[in-house]
C-alpha positions, 0 to 999 in steps of 0.5 A: 087485400081488405082494408082493416075495420074502422079504428083498428090499427094497420100494419106498418112497415117503417124504414126509419133512419136517423142521419149520423150525428144529428140526434146527439146531445140536446135531443137525448131526452126525446124517445122520438130520436133515440135510435133504440126506440124510435122506430117502434115509437114512429111506427105506433104513431103512424099506425094510429094515425092511419087507423083514423084516416083509412075511413076517409081515404079513397079505396085505392089507398085503403090497405091492411098495411102500409109501407113508408120511410122516415128519415131525421136529417139536418138542415143541409141534407134537407136543403139539398133535397128541397133544391133537387125536388122542389127547386127551392133554396135553403132548409125546409121543415118537412118533405114528403115523397109520395109513391101513389102520387099520380099512380093509377088507383090499384084495385082493392085485393091486389095481394100486396102485403102493404101499400107503399106510401113514400117517404117523410123527411125532417130536419131536426135542426129546423124542428129544434128551432120551431119548437123553441120558437112555438114554446113547446118540446121537440117531440110535439114539433116532430109529431106535428111535422110527421103527421103533416108529412103522412097527409102529404103522402096520402094526397092532402095539399095546401095550395091555398089558405082554406086547403091549409087550414083544413090540413092543419085542422086534420093534423090537430085531430090526429095528434089529439087522438094520439095524445089520449 
């Protein structure tokens, strides 16, 4: 499989799920939480972000298509995942479970329809609080968290302040480009 040309959007196979009852009521105005629209909108954002990122990815992460999961849940669900997988108590805003982490680089042209990246899990409860505290809308916060999760799926990490600053700068560029 060959990677898409620079700037062209890769195909996205997204498994989107919204935990029952989580997106009710207060989120009614958010298309990113509306079950009728969310999967299509998330796919478009992820595809646009990947189109920007593909040229800078290592060869084994370049593909014409990507498969990933995204789940919007509550604080209780993400706290359980956080404890199970990171051994940290309490909820967090976003978790990323990278399928390619530690995997040997696959040769290009391996015939796969899409490259499995992993899963992004976002707590809507925490996203709502953070959006309120930052003085912006839920959609802006969700896009910020999803872009952060995507970068983690692609191997970005922030073990120190400099790495975090670089990652946040890259997120800002993704969000700015997708807003235009």
